[in-house]
C-alpha positions, 0 to 999 in steps of 0.5 A: 499499499502507498503511504500516500493512501495510509490512514494514521493517527499520532499519539504519545505516552510520557514523551514517546510519540507514535504513528498509529496505523489502524489495520484490524484485518491485517491487510497493510504491508509496511516495509522497513523503508516505509516505516523509517520514512513515516517516522522521519522527523524532517521528511515524514510524519515523525515519531519514535516508532510505529504501532500497527493495530491488528486483530491477533487472529489476523496477524501471524505472530498474534494468532497464538495469543488470540484466545487471551488477547483480541488485539496485537501490537505490531510495533516497529522502531523508528528505523523500521526494524521490528521490536518485541515490545515497548511499554509506552507504545502499549499504553498508547495502543490501549488508549487508541482502542478506547478512543476507537470504541474498541475497548472500555474502561478497566482491564485489557489484554494486548498481544505483543512479540514479547507475550501478552501484556495486561493493561488498565484503563482507569476512569481518570484517564491513566493507562498503566501496563504490567510489564512483568519481572525484569530478567537479568542476564547471566554468563558472559553477556551479563555485563556490558559496557556503554560508550558515549564521546569516548567515555565508557561505563559498565552497564547491566544487560536487562530484559523486559521482553525486549533488550536493554543496557542500563548504565548508572552514571553520576550526572545525566549530562554525562550522557551527552546530547545523544544525537548518535547511538551510544556504543554497546559492547560486546556486540554479541550480547545484543544481536538484534540491537538494544535500548540504552538507559542512562540512570542516576541514583538519587536516593532510596527509591528515587532514580533519574 
């Protein structure tokens, strides 16, 4: 399908923004290049990622979850690559379903490539998602490093259904301007790419 004929919405969750493409019957095919063009902030719509809204039984990866979740979130990163999961994306996805009259206030199950996620649509408008327990990698890939502008920090390899490298730093400014992706090593720890988080420990139960 030509992107010129594509019907879409925009949504955001805590400053992550998304292009939302309703496709209940799973009829739209979006190539990697097409998604990247749509998410381009200068020449396209502009977004951190794309959410294709498909009925689980109409998506090859969603059919195994169809009994538990009517809807499947086909999430793509801004570069067009396929991603397992996005926490803010699930929240925006659920809000779209409510906006379109496809879900009501209360609990909702949504299928993702990382499995079914449980979402709660509150009466006051809040949308929360149960992300499950974080998994810490073991073995040689447990400890990784993150590099920005020649500075390197140790990081933890954390799984939330999708991969993360979490580096604790002294000041958020140390992470630089982040116009380019940080370096992450070893490459073998994340063969499909990784999300990088920089965290400052502010005190008990408080991080930035």
